[in-house]
Structures are given as C-alpha cells and as structure tokens.
N, CA, C and O of each residue as an XYZ file, in Angstrom:
800
protein
N      10.056     23.212    -16.959
C       9.542     22.685    -15.690
C      10.579     22.908    -14.583
O      11.770     22.668    -14.786
N      10.136     23.354    -13.450
C      11.014     23.654    -12.329
C      11.574     22.367    -11.720
O      10.833     21.511    -11.237
N      12.914     22.259    -11.757
C      13.566     21.063    -11.208
C      13.355     20.987     -9.699
O      13.240     19.898     -9.137
N      13.304     22.137     -9.052
C      13.114     22.178     -7.598
C      11.822     21.525     -7.164
O      11.793     20.776     -6.187
N      10.759     21.806     -7.886
C       9.454     21.245     -7.499
C       9.420     19.733     -7.740
O       8.751     18.997     -7.014
N      10.150     19.276     -8.769
C      10.233     17.832     -9.034
C      10.946     17.146     -7.862
O      10.518     16.095     -7.384
N      12.040     17.764     -7.414
C      12.776     17.225     -6.269
C      11.936     17.198     -5.004
O      11.975     16.234     -4.240
N      11.172     18.273     -4.789
C      10.299     18.339     -3.614
C       9.227     17.253     -3.666
O       8.928     16.607     -2.662
N       8.656     17.065     -4.860
C       7.616     16.050     -5.034
C       8.186     14.660     -4.779
O       7.561     13.837     -4.111
N       9.389     14.403     -5.323
C      10.036     13.095     -5.132
C      10.340     12.859     -3.653
O      10.125     11.764     -3.133
N      10.839     13.889     -2.987
C      11.152     13.774     -1.558
C       9.911     13.521     -0.726
O       9.924     12.687      0.179
N       8.834     14.240     -1.029
C       7.584     14.074     -0.287
C       7.025     12.663     -0.477
O       6.551     12.039      0.471
N       7.088     12.173     -1.716
C       6.594     10.818     -1.987
C       7.410      9.785     -1.212
O       6.854      8.894     -0.570
N       8.734      9.916     -1.280
C       9.619      8.945     -0.619
C       9.377      8.910      0.891
O       9.278      7.837      1.486
N       9.283     10.081      1.496
C       9.113     10.163      2.952
C       7.773      9.585      3.400
O       7.689      8.926      4.437
N       6.717      9.839      2.607
C       5.380      9.404      3.033
C       5.037      7.975      2.598
O       4.017      7.432      3.021
N       5.873      7.364      1.762
C       5.531      6.026      1.248
C       6.626      4.988      1.423
O       6.574      3.931      0.795
N       7.608      5.264      2.255
C       8.739      4.338      2.413
C       8.278      2.951      2.885
O       8.848      1.938      2.480
N       7.256      2.907      3.733
C       6.775      1.623      4.254
C       6.078      0.770      3.194
O       5.934     -0.440      3.363
N       5.647      1.405      2.102
C       4.977      0.670      1.029
C       5.893     -0.348      0.353
O       5.417     -1.349     -0.182
N       7.202     -0.100      0.374
C       8.129     -1.028     -0.279
C       8.073     -2.393      0.399
O       8.074     -3.420     -0.280
N       8.024     -2.414      1.724
C       7.931     -3.682      2.456
C       6.630     -4.402      2.125
O       6.627     -5.609      1.881
N       5.530     -3.663      2.117
C       4.229     -4.265      1.821
C       4.213     -4.822      0.400
O       3.713     -5.922      0.164
N       4.767     -4.052     -0.553
C       4.832     -4.515     -1.939
C       5.684     -5.773     -2.061
O       5.324     -6.705     -2.780
N       6.822     -5.799     -1.353
C       7.693     -6.985     -1.391
C       6.937     -8.210     -0.888
O       7.065     -9.296     -1.454
N       6.148     -8.040      0.173
C       5.357     -9.155      0.704
C       4.288     -9.595     -0.292
O       4.048    -10.790     -0.465
N       3.647     -8.625     -0.949
C       2.642     -8.965     -1.964
C       3.282     -9.706     -3.142
O       2.745    -10.705     -3.619
N       4.444     -9.205     -3.610
C       5.127     -9.856     -4.733
C       5.582    -11.263     -4.349
O       5.534    -12.180     -5.169
N       6.024    -11.431     -3.102
C       6.432    -12.765     -2.641
C       5.229    -13.700     -2.601
O       5.334    -14.869     -2.971
N       4.091    -13.185     -2.153
C       2.872    -13.994     -2.084
C       2.403    -14.394     -3.487
O       1.855    -15.478     -3.684
N       2.626    -13.505     -4.451
C       2.182    -13.777     -5.821
C       3.194    -14.506     -6.680
O       2.914    -14.813     -7.839
N       4.390    -14.793     -6.121
C       5.445    -15.456     -6.892
C       4.943    -16.767     -7.488
O       4.350    -17.594     -6.796
N       5.195    -16.940     -8.791
C       4.807    -18.179     -9.461
C       3.370    -18.209     -9.943
O       2.940    -19.197    -10.538
N       2.620    -17.147     -9.699
C       1.224    -17.086    -10.140
C       1.108    -16.154    -11.337
O       1.507    -14.991    -11.284
N       0.558    -16.688    -12.407
C       0.424    -15.922    -13.643
C      -0.412    -14.656    -13.429
O      -1.499    -14.709    -12.853
N       0.100    -13.538    -13.892
C      -0.629    -12.274    -13.821
C      -0.586    -11.584    -12.469
O      -1.178    -10.517    -12.313
N       0.109    -12.170    -11.470
C       0.100    -11.564    -10.135
C       0.817    -10.218    -10.117
O       0.388     -9.295     -9.425
N       1.918    -10.100    -10.882
C       2.657     -8.822    -10.925
C       1.750     -7.715    -11.445
O       1.711     -6.618    -10.887
N       1.019     -8.011    -12.520
C       0.111     -7.020    -13.107
C      -0.984     -6.629    -12.114
O      -1.346     -5.457    -12.013
N      -1.511     -7.617    -11.379
C      -2.566     -7.329    -10.401
C      -2.049     -6.467     -9.253
O      -2.742     -5.565     -8.782
N      -0.827     -6.750     -8.809
C      -0.246     -5.976     -7.704
C       0.007     -4.535     -8.132
O      -0.322     -3.596     -7.408
N       0.599     -4.369     -9.325
C       0.884     -3.015     -9.835
C      -0.426     -2.257    -10.051
O      -0.535     -1.086     -9.690
N      -1.420     -2.929    -10.641
C      -2.720     -2.284    -10.878
C      -3.368     -1.879     -9.557
O      -3.927     -0.787     -9.445
N      -3.293     -2.758     -8.557
C      -3.863     -2.443     -7.245
C      -3.162     -1.280     -6.575
O      -3.799     -0.434     -5.947
N      -1.824     -1.243     -6.716
C      -1.043     -0.140     -6.137
C      -1.440      1.186     -6.787
O      -1.642      2.189     -6.101
N      -1.548      1.179     -8.121
C      -1.941      2.403     -8.833
C      -3.370      2.814     -8.488
O      -3.655      3.996     -8.294
N      -4.261      1.834     -8.414
C      -5.662      2.134     -8.109
C      -5.803      2.745     -6.712
O      -6.496      3.745     -6.527
N      -5.133      2.127     -5.733
C      -5.188      2.637     -4.365
C      -4.585      4.020     -4.235
O      -5.127      4.884     -3.546
N      -3.444      4.226     -4.909
C      -2.792      5.535     -4.803
C      -3.552      6.596     -5.596
O      -3.582      7.764     -5.208
N      -4.169      6.185     -6.712
C      -4.982      7.128     -7.485
C      -6.138      7.640     -6.635
O      -6.500      8.814     -6.708
N      -6.717      6.748     -5.824
C      -7.811      7.155     -4.936
C      -7.314      8.181     -3.909
O      -8.013      9.145     -3.597
N      -6.099      7.962     -3.386
C      -5.499      8.924     -2.449
C      -5.336     10.279     -3.129
O      -5.664     11.318     -2.557
N      -4.820     10.252     -4.372
C      -4.597     11.502     -5.101
C      -5.902     12.230     -5.408
O      -5.967     13.455     -5.315
N      -6.941     11.478     -5.773
C      -8.237     12.098     -6.071
C      -8.758     12.836     -4.847
O      -9.210     13.976     -4.946
N      -8.693     12.180     -3.693
C      -9.170     12.801     -2.445
C      -8.314     14.018     -2.096
O      -8.842     15.065     -1.719
N      -6.973     13.878     -2.225
C      -6.059     14.976     -1.869
C      -6.213     16.168     -2.811
O      -6.229     17.315     -2.365
N      -6.327     15.898     -4.116
C      -6.493     16.983     -5.101
C      -7.822     17.695     -4.874
O      -7.885     18.924     -4.884
N      -8.893     16.912     -4.670
C     -10.209     17.513     -4.429
C     -10.181     18.377     -3.177
O     -10.725     19.481     -3.165
N      -9.546     17.873     -2.126
C      -9.449     18.644     -0.875
C      -8.590     19.884     -1.075
O      -8.830     20.919     -0.452
N      -7.576     19.779     -1.954
C      -6.733     20.928     -2.276
C      -7.532     22.048     -2.922
O      -7.201     23.226     -2.785
N      -8.593     21.662     -3.632
C      -9.482     22.648     -4.262
C     -10.623     23.055     -3.346
O     -11.475     23.859     -3.723
N     -10.636     22.495     -2.136
C     -11.655     22.884     -1.166
C     -12.777     21.886     -0.972
O     -13.616     22.067     -0.090
N     -12.809     20.821     -1.789
C     -13.859     19.810     -1.618
C     -13.380     18.776     -0.598
O     -12.193     18.455     -0.541
N     -14.292     18.268      0.187
C     -13.919     17.255      1.178
C     -14.777     16.016      0.964
O     -15.947     15.973      1.342
N     -14.156     14.998      0.342
C     -14.855     13.734      0.133
C     -14.694     12.821      1.339
O     -15.535     11.964      1.611
N     -13.596     13.025      2.054
C     -13.263     12.120      3.159
C     -13.056     12.956      4.420
O     -11.985     13.534      4.605
N     -14.072     13.029      5.294
C     -13.918     13.805      6.526
C     -12.727     13.308      7.340
O     -12.432     12.113      7.358
N     -12.055     14.225      8.003
C     -10.855     13.881      8.768
C     -11.131     12.820      9.830
O     -10.269     11.993     10.127
N     -12.327     12.846     10.395
C     -12.681     11.888     11.449
C     -12.759     10.454     10.928
O     -12.673      9.503     11.705
N     -12.923     10.297      9.605
C     -13.070      8.968      9.012
C     -11.708      8.300      8.794
O     -11.612      7.073      8.817
N     -10.663      9.091      8.584
C      -9.337      8.564      8.212
C      -8.814      7.491      9.172
O      -8.307      6.475      8.695
N      -8.907      7.657     10.505
C      -8.404      6.597     11.385
C      -9.078      5.243     11.166
O      -8.466      4.195     11.372
N     -10.340      5.275     10.749
C     -11.091      4.024     10.571
C     -10.691      3.271      9.303
O     -11.121      2.138      9.089
N      -9.861      3.908      8.458
C      -9.313      3.200      7.303
C      -8.432      2.039      7.758
O      -8.183      1.103      6.997
N      -7.965      2.106      9.000
C      -7.162      1.020      9.552
C      -7.908     -0.308      9.598
O      -7.290     -1.368      9.694
N      -9.238     -0.252      9.528
C     -10.029     -1.484      9.529
C      -9.770     -2.319      8.270
O      -9.881     -3.545      8.307
N      -9.423     -1.656      7.147
C      -9.181     -2.380      5.881
C      -7.980     -3.317      5.984
O      -8.147     -4.524      5.811
N      -6.754     -2.802      6.265
C      -5.635     -3.732      6.385
C      -5.793     -4.714      7.543
O      -5.317     -5.847      7.473
N      -6.472     -4.268      8.624
C      -6.702     -5.163      9.764
C      -7.536     -6.371      9.322
O      -7.201     -7.513      9.635
N      -8.625     -6.107      8.592
C      -9.493     -7.193      8.115
C      -8.743     -8.099      7.134
O      -8.849     -9.323      7.211
N      -7.986     -7.494      6.212
C      -7.216     -8.287      5.244
C      -6.135     -9.110      5.942
O      -5.869    -10.247      5.555
N      -5.516     -8.534      6.969
C      -4.501     -9.251      7.736
C      -5.090    -10.438      8.489
O      -4.498    -11.516      8.523
N      -6.266    -10.231      9.096
C      -6.931    -11.322      9.806
C      -7.350    -12.426      8.835
O      -7.265    -13.612      9.152
N      -7.804    -12.018      7.644
C      -8.182    -13.006      6.623
C      -6.960    -13.819      6.189
O      -7.033    -15.040      6.055
N      -5.827    -13.120      5.970
C      -4.587    -13.802      5.566
C      -4.092    -14.736      6.675
O      -3.598    -15.829      6.399
N      -4.226    -14.299      7.922
C      -3.813    -15.132      9.061
C      -4.682    -16.380      9.145
O      -4.179    -17.477      9.386
N      -5.990    -16.211      8.945
C      -6.912    -17.343      8.972
C      -6.558    -18.331      7.862
O      -6.547    -19.542      8.083
N      -6.264    -17.803      6.653
C      -5.900    -18.655      5.511
C      -4.611    -19.429      5.809
O      -4.523    -20.624      5.528
N      -3.609    -18.743      6.380
C      -2.330    -19.388      6.702
C      -2.533    -20.478      7.760
O      -1.951    -21.558      7.661
N      -3.364    -20.189      8.776
C      -3.625    -21.163      9.824
C      -4.365    -22.374      9.257
O      -4.057    -23.516      9.596
N      -5.347    -22.110      8.386
C      -6.125    -23.199      7.781
C      -5.249    -24.092      6.901
O      -5.370    -25.317      6.928
N      -4.362    -23.457      6.118
C      -3.446    -24.229      5.274
C      -2.506    -25.079      6.129
O      -2.226    -26.232      5.800
N      -2.025    -24.501      7.223
C      -1.130    -25.229      8.132
C      -1.870    -26.400      8.786
O      -1.341    -27.508      8.880
N      -3.098    -26.138      9.235
C      -3.902    -27.163      9.890
C      -4.231    -28.313      8.936
O      -4.229    -29.483      9.319
N      -4.517    -27.940      7.667
C      -4.855    -28.956      6.667
C      -3.624    -29.671      6.126
O      -3.732    -30.599      5.324
N      -2.434    -29.222      6.581
C      -1.198    -29.880      6.163
C      -0.746    -29.488      4.770
O       0.080    -30.175      4.170
N      -1.283    -28.380      4.242
C      -0.853    -27.940      2.912
C       0.488    -27.254      3.028
O       0.760    -26.572      4.016
N       1.331    -27.431      2.018
C       2.625    -26.733      1.969
C       2.400    -25.276      1.705
O       1.329    -24.872      1.252
N       3.406    -24.485      1.987
C       3.300    -23.054      1.764
C       3.003    -22.735      0.316
O       2.211    -21.842      0.013
N       3.656    -23.484     -0.594
C       3.454    -23.200     -2.009
C       2.040    -23.553     -2.421
O       1.423    -22.841     -3.213
N       1.518    -24.668     -1.879
C       0.169    -25.062     -2.222
C      -0.839    -24.044     -1.706
O      -1.813    -23.705     -2.379
N      -0.573    -23.555     -0.464
C      -1.469    -22.560      0.110
C      -1.473    -21.304     -0.725
O      -2.519    -20.688     -0.931
N      -0.281    -20.914     -1.217
C      -0.200    -19.737     -2.068
C      -0.899    -19.964     -3.377
O      -1.565    -19.064     -3.888
N      -0.760    -21.184     -3.950
C      -1.367    -21.477     -5.237
C      -2.879    -21.432     -5.147
O      -3.562    -21.046     -6.095
N      -3.401    -21.840     -3.973
C      -4.846    -21.838     -3.807
C      -5.382    -20.422     -3.867
O      -6.466    -20.179     -4.398
N      -4.620    -19.491     -3.321
C      -5.091    -18.115     -3.305
C      -4.772    -17.392     -4.607
O      -5.409    -16.388     -4.925
N      -3.791    -17.886     -5.370
C      -3.429    -17.266     -6.643
C      -2.747    -15.927     -6.480
O      -2.654    -15.165     -7.442
N      -2.271    -15.621     -5.292
C      -1.620    -14.335     -5.049
C      -2.648    -13.255     -4.752
O      -3.852    -13.487     -4.862
N      -2.170    -12.076     -4.376
C      -3.094    -10.992     -4.011
C      -3.852    -10.451     -5.215
O      -3.318    -10.379     -6.322
N      -5.097    -10.076     -4.984
C      -5.921     -9.497     -6.045
C      -5.836     -7.986     -6.055
O      -5.348     -7.374     -5.105
N      -6.316     -7.382     -7.143
C      -6.290     -5.921     -7.301
C      -7.020     -5.216     -6.151
O      -6.467     -4.278     -5.576
N      -8.257     -5.638     -5.790
C      -8.968     -4.927     -4.708
C      -8.226     -4.961     -3.377
O      -8.210     -3.968     -2.649
N      -7.605     -6.110     -3.051
C      -6.894     -6.218     -1.774
C      -5.694     -5.286     -1.736
O      -5.481     -4.589     -0.743
N      -4.904     -5.266     -2.812
C      -3.727     -4.388     -2.873
C      -4.167     -2.926     -2.828
O      -3.569     -2.115     -2.121
N      -5.214     -2.593     -3.585
C      -5.713     -1.216     -3.617
C      -6.206     -0.779     -2.236
O      -5.949      0.345     -1.807
N      -6.912     -1.672     -1.548
C      -7.443     -1.343     -0.216
C      -6.317     -1.077      0.777
O      -6.375     -0.120      1.549
N      -5.293     -1.929      0.754
C      -4.162     -1.746      1.667
C      -3.412     -0.458      1.332
O      -3.039      0.297      2.230
N      -3.192     -0.211      0.046
C      -2.492      1.011     -0.390
C      -3.246      2.254      0.067
O      -2.651      3.193      0.595
N      -4.563      2.251     -0.143
C      -5.371      3.416      0.231
C      -5.388      3.612      1.746
O      -5.210      4.725      2.240
N      -5.603      2.521      2.472
C      -5.662      2.629      3.939
C      -4.323      3.060      4.514
O      -4.267      3.912      5.401
N      -3.240      2.468      4.004
C      -1.909      2.799      4.512
C      -1.516      4.238      4.172
O      -0.755      4.870      4.905
N      -2.038      4.745      3.061
C      -1.710      6.112      2.645
C      -2.754      7.135      3.032
O      -2.635      8.311      2.687
N      -3.788      6.692      3.753
C      -4.863      7.608      4.130
C      -4.378      8.799      4.932
O      -4.865      9.916      4.758
N      -3.401      8.554      5.826
C      -2.879      9.653      6.640
C      -2.010     10.602      5.805
O      -1.766     11.740      6.207
N      -1.544     10.129      4.640
C      -0.743     10.996      3.767
C      -1.581     12.120      3.164
O      -1.058     13.170      2.792
N      -2.888     11.883      3.073
C      -3.778     12.896      2.496
C      -3.630     14.212      3.244
O      -3.592     15.282      2.637
N      -3.547     14.123      4.577
C      -3.392     15.330      5.397
C      -2.107     16.085      5.112
O      -2.036     17.297      5.315
N      -1.070     15.357      4.633
C       0.200     15.995      4.278
C       0.106     16.599      2.879
O       0.603     17.698      2.637
N      -0.536     15.871      1.959
C      -0.600     16.311      0.565
C      -1.500     17.524      0.359
O      -1.194     18.389     -0.462
N      -2.612     17.594      1.099
C      -3.602     18.651      0.869
C      -3.015     20.061      0.980
O      -3.185     20.847      0.048
N      -2.333     20.420      2.076
C      -1.806     21.786      2.144
C      -0.770     22.076      1.066
O      -0.685     23.200      0.571
N       0.019     21.065      0.701
C       1.023     21.244     -0.362
C       0.323     21.512     -1.674
O       0.676     22.452     -2.386
N      -0.679     20.686     -2.007
C      -1.415     20.851     -3.259
C      -2.139     22.200     -3.296
O      -2.174     22.868     -4.329
N      -2.719     22.592     -2.150
C      -3.482     23.833     -2.088
C      -2.604     25.050     -2.336
O      -3.057     26.031     -2.925
N      -1.340     24.997     -1.889
C      -0.448     26.157     -2.053
C       0.282     26.166     -3.390
O       0.780     27.209     -3.814
N       0.353     25.021     -4.056
C       1.097     24.939     -5.320
C       0.301     25.404     -6.525
O       0.889     25.753     -7.548
N      -1.023     25.416     -6.431
C      -1.844     25.776     -7.587
C      -1.917     24.622     -8.576
O      -1.314     23.573     -8.353
N      -2.650     24.811     -9.663
C      -2.889     23.733    -10.626
C      -1.592     23.252    -11.269
O      -1.382     22.047    -11.406
N      -0.712     24.187    -11.668
C       0.549     23.816    -12.318
C       1.424     22.963    -11.420
O       1.882     21.895    -11.827
N       1.659     23.427    -10.206
C       2.496     22.696     -9.262
C       1.872     21.380     -8.848
O       2.559     20.368     -8.711
N       0.555     21.402     -8.651
C      -0.161     20.187     -8.272
C      -0.016     19.118     -9.353
O       0.158     17.938     -9.050
N      -0.089     19.539    -10.614
C       0.062     18.609    -11.747
C       1.432     17.951    -11.726
O       1.553     16.753    -11.983
N       2.470     18.734    -11.418
C       3.832     18.191    -11.341
C       3.904     17.135    -10.242
O       4.454     16.054    -10.450
N       3.349     17.448     -9.074
C       3.349     16.501     -7.957
C       2.655     15.192     -8.352
O       3.168     14.105     -8.086
N       1.491     15.308     -8.986
C       0.721     14.120     -9.370
C       1.512     13.262    -10.354
O       1.580     12.043    -10.196
N       2.113     13.894    -11.376
C       2.894     13.153    -12.379
C       4.094     12.473    -11.734
O       4.361     11.302    -12.006
N       4.823     13.196    -10.879
C       5.998     12.629    -10.198
C       5.574     11.456     -9.313
O       6.227     10.412     -9.303
N       4.482     11.630     -8.572
C       3.980     10.552     -7.708
C       3.659      9.302     -8.523
O       4.035      8.192     -8.145
N       2.961      9.488     -9.645
C       2.565      8.351    -10.473
C       3.782      7.639    -11.074
O       3.795      6.414    -11.197
N       4.798      8.414    -11.445
C       6.029      7.803    -11.964
C       6.758      7.028    -10.867
O       7.295      5.948    -11.109
N       6.768      7.588     -9.671
C       7.488      6.943     -8.567
C       6.787      5.682     -8.058
O       7.425      4.826     -7.444
N       5.494      5.563     -8.306
C       4.808      4.318     -7.944
C       5.437      3.159     -8.713
O       5.629      2.074     -8.165
N       5.758      3.396     -9.992
C       6.410      2.360    -10.807
C       7.761      1.985    -10.199
O       8.115      0.808    -10.141
N       8.512      2.993     -9.747
C       9.819      2.743     -9.116
C       9.623      1.927     -7.834
O      10.386      0.997     -7.571
N       8.613      2.267     -7.044
C       8.313      1.555     -5.804
C       7.955      0.097     -6.098
O       8.389     -0.814     -5.393
N       7.155     -0.109     -7.154
C       6.778     -1.480     -7.533
C       8.008     -2.277     -7.960
O       8.149     -3.448     -7.605
N       8.893     -1.643     -8.719
C      10.138     -2.314     -9.134
C      10.994     -2.663     -7.920
O      11.571     -3.748     -7.852
N      11.074     -1.742     -6.967
C      11.862     -1.984     -5.745
C      11.253     -3.130     -4.941
O      11.970     -4.009     -4.463
N       9.937     -3.117     -4.794
C       9.262     -4.189     -4.063
C       9.472     -5.536     -4.728
O       9.706     -6.539     -4.054
N       9.388     -5.559     -6.053
C       9.593     -6.815     -6.794
C      11.050     -7.267     -6.696
O      11.332     -8.462     -6.597
N      11.980     -6.292     -6.724
C      13.400     -6.622     -6.601
C      13.671     -7.315     -5.268
O      14.327     -8.355     -5.217
N      13.154     -6.721     -4.190
C      13.369     -7.313     -2.869
C      12.732     -8.694     -2.762
O      13.287     -9.596     -2.135
N      11.554     -8.850     -3.382
C      10.859    -10.138     -3.311
C      11.559    -11.220     -4.123
O      11.382    -12.409     -3.857
N      12.368    -10.809     -5.131
C      13.040    -11.797     -5.983
C      14.542    -11.893     -5.711
O      15.218    -12.753     -6.276
N      15.067    -11.017     -4.850
C      16.482    -11.086     -4.478
C      16.682    -12.402     -3.717
O      15.959    -12.671     -2.758
N      17.666    -13.233     -4.137
C      17.784    -14.598     -3.579
C      17.654    -14.717     -2.064
O      16.868    -15.522     -1.565
N      18.422    -13.919     -1.336
C      18.397    -14.038      0.135
C      17.038    -13.627      0.689
O      16.453    -14.326      1.516
N      16.541    -12.474      0.219
C      15.259    -11.962      0.713
C      14.122    -12.869      0.255
O      13.202    -13.165      1.016
N      14.203    -13.311     -1.020
C      13.154    -14.177     -1.575
C      13.032    -15.468     -0.772
O      11.929    -15.954     -0.522
N      14.176    -16.015     -0.372
C      14.166    -17.255      0.418
C      13.475    -17.026      1.761
O      12.677    -17.848      2.212
N      13.793    -15.901      2.386
C      13.175    -15.566      3.674
C      11.677    -15.349      3.516
O      10.880    -15.856      4.305
N      11.292    -14.570      2.462
C       9.877    -14.288      2.244
C       9.115    -15.551      1.867
O       7.958    -15.727      2.247
N       9.779    -16.432      1.112
C       9.141    -17.687      0.721
C       8.848    -18.547      1.957
O       7.817    -19.213      2.045
N       9.790    -18.506      2.905
C       9.638    -19.318      4.118
C       8.682    -18.684      5.133
O       7.879    -19.376      5.759
N       8.780    -17.359      5.287
C       8.029    -16.679      6.354
C       6.967    -15.698      5.859
O       6.238    -15.114      6.661
N       6.876    -15.516      4.537
C       5.948    -14.519      3.984
C       4.505    -14.737      4.375
O       3.771    -13.777      4.612
N       4.080    -16.017      4.447
C       2.684    -16.316      4.796
C       2.369    -15.913      6.236
O       1.205    -15.742      6.596
N       3.420    -15.759      7.064
C       3.240    -15.286      8.444
C       3.454    -13.769      8.510
O       2.720    -13.053      9.191
N       4.485    -13.293      7.780
C       4.817    -11.865      7.818
C       3.696    -10.990      7.256
O       3.399     -9.935      7.816
N       3.070    -11.419      6.154
C       2.040    -10.587      5.527
C       0.894    -10.284      6.487
O       0.570     -9.113      6.682
N       0.261    -11.304      7.103
C      -0.809    -10.956      8.047
C      -0.331    -10.130      9.231
O      -1.044     -9.239      9.693
N       0.882    -10.418      9.732
C       1.412     -9.658     10.877
C       1.575     -8.184     10.502
O       1.178     -7.297     11.257
N       2.168     -7.929      9.319
C       2.386     -6.544      8.875
C       1.055     -5.836      8.648
O       0.885     -4.691      9.067
N       0.107     -6.506      7.986
C      -1.193     -5.880      7.709
C      -1.953     -5.583      9.002
O      -2.541     -4.511      9.150
N      -1.937     -6.529      9.930
C      -2.624     -6.313     11.219
C      -1.955     -5.174     11.988
O      -2.635     -4.349     12.598
N      -0.617     -5.133     11.957
C       0.121     -4.068     12.653
C      -0.197     -2.704     12.049
O      -0.406     -1.730     12.774
N      -0.234     -2.637     10.704
C      -0.552     -1.363     10.031
C      -1.964     -0.921     10.401
O      -2.195      0.242     10.734
N      -2.907     -1.865     10.338
C      -4.289     -1.532     10.686
C      -4.415     -1.037     12.106
O      -5.079     -0.034     12.366
N      -3.772     -1.748     13.038
C      -3.831     -1.363     14.453
C      -3.190      0.003     14.679
O      -3.704      0.823     15.440
N      -2.064      0.238     14.009
C      -1.350      1.511     14.143
C      -2.195      2.681     13.651
O      -2.259      3.726     14.298
N      -2.847      2.497     12.497
C      -3.713      3.557     11.934
C      -4.859      3.847     12.911
O      -5.185      5.004     13.177
N      -5.456      2.786     13.433
C      -6.581      2.962     14.369
C      -6.145      3.661     15.653
O      -6.812      4.580     16.129
N      -5.008      3.210     16.213
C      -4.533      3.764     17.488
C      -4.052      5.197     17.332
O      -4.422      6.068     18.119
N      -3.215      5.449     16.302
C      -2.681      6.811     16.106
C      -3.793      7.810     15.784
O      -3.705      8.984     16.143
N      -4.833      7.338     15.109
C      -5.936      8.231     14.765
C      -6.954      8.376     15.871
O      -7.861      9.203     15.774
N      -6.819      7.576     16.937
C      -7.760      7.655     18.058
C      -9.116      7.062     17.734
O     -10.122      7.458     18.323
N      -9.158      6.109     16.794
C     -10.436      5.476     16.452
C     -10.958      4.689     17.644
O     -10.185      4.113     18.410
N     -12.291      4.672     17.794
C     -12.951      3.949     18.875
C     -12.448      4.398     20.242
O     -12.516      3.638     21.208
N     -11.943      5.630     20.329
C     -11.465      6.167     21.601
C     -10.175      5.538     22.097
O      -9.878      5.595     23.291
N      -9.394      4.931     21.185
C      -8.131      4.283     21.576
C      -7.077      5.305     21.946
O      -5.957      4.936     22.299
C-alpha cells in the first residue's frame, strides 16, 4: 500500500474535519454520566460520515444523489437542532432545573441528532472529496475510505478526551448547555450563508 496516499488521505480528513472535534467534545460533555451515550455519539458520528462517504463515492463514479444546489440547505439540520437545544436549556433554566438534571432528562445526544449534525457539517466536504475520489480510481478511493473511517475513531477519542480533561470538562459542564446550541446554530447559519441558501 502506498504510504503517500495514506498521508494524503489523513491530511485531507484532518483539514476538512478539524471543527468536528469541538462538536464531538460538546456532545460528549452533554452525554457525560448517561449510560450508553458514548456509544450513541460514536455510532452517530460514523453514521453521519458514512452518509457523506456514500454520496462522495457515488458522485466520484458519476452518480449524483445530492444536487449541489441542495448542499447549502443542509445548514437547516444543525440550525434546527441548535434551536431545539436552546429551547431545552431555556426551559430547564426557567423551570429551575440544575444543569445536571436538565442533561439527565435528555439522556445525552441520540444517534440521529449526532448523525444529522455530522452529515450537515460535512456536506460541503463532499465537493472536496468527489474530485479526489474520481481521480484516484477504485484502489485509491478504497484507501481514502478506510483511512477516513479509522480517523473517525481518533476524532471521537480526541473529542472525548477534551470533554473529560479536568479543566475543559469543568468549563463544558458549566457552559456546555449554552455552548452546544450556540455552536450548532452558528454552524447552521454559516452553511446557509456561505452556500447562498434563500438568497443570503
């Protein structure tokens, strides 16, 4: 196996997914203390990224499942999830529930929510992956896919590390219920604006 192509795949993944570490850390912080939350977050991350890869690989072979004009509107997913999280945080605050109680009520993030955010946040990456996959052929494309899937595990470990690191964990525990909706709403708005959705 060509070491060069492995390095290229790792570099491409890192450059296009660096922001996912922050989102994962927020998800892991939200799920802290909830049984099975780590498994749900990892499963959601893999599911969302697998969907990105399916679309990118298919487009690399010439099939188009996701028209380019649709990609900016993927920003509606994290925007909606962010607004829902903000509403939940406001309701918990209004009802006088503690942060931990509010988190316990939600049981941490679910697989569909994590997958939706992962897919929406990585939707613009499809445009980067397609030409690379198309020029690499089946052999090279397979290497990229395997490297990407392995690096998702590394990203999940990094996100969990940051969420459990004492200093960061304390900050996320105190402000995570506010940071998560803010980050999701910002990501959604950014995707919509940069893509020119709704004539923005």
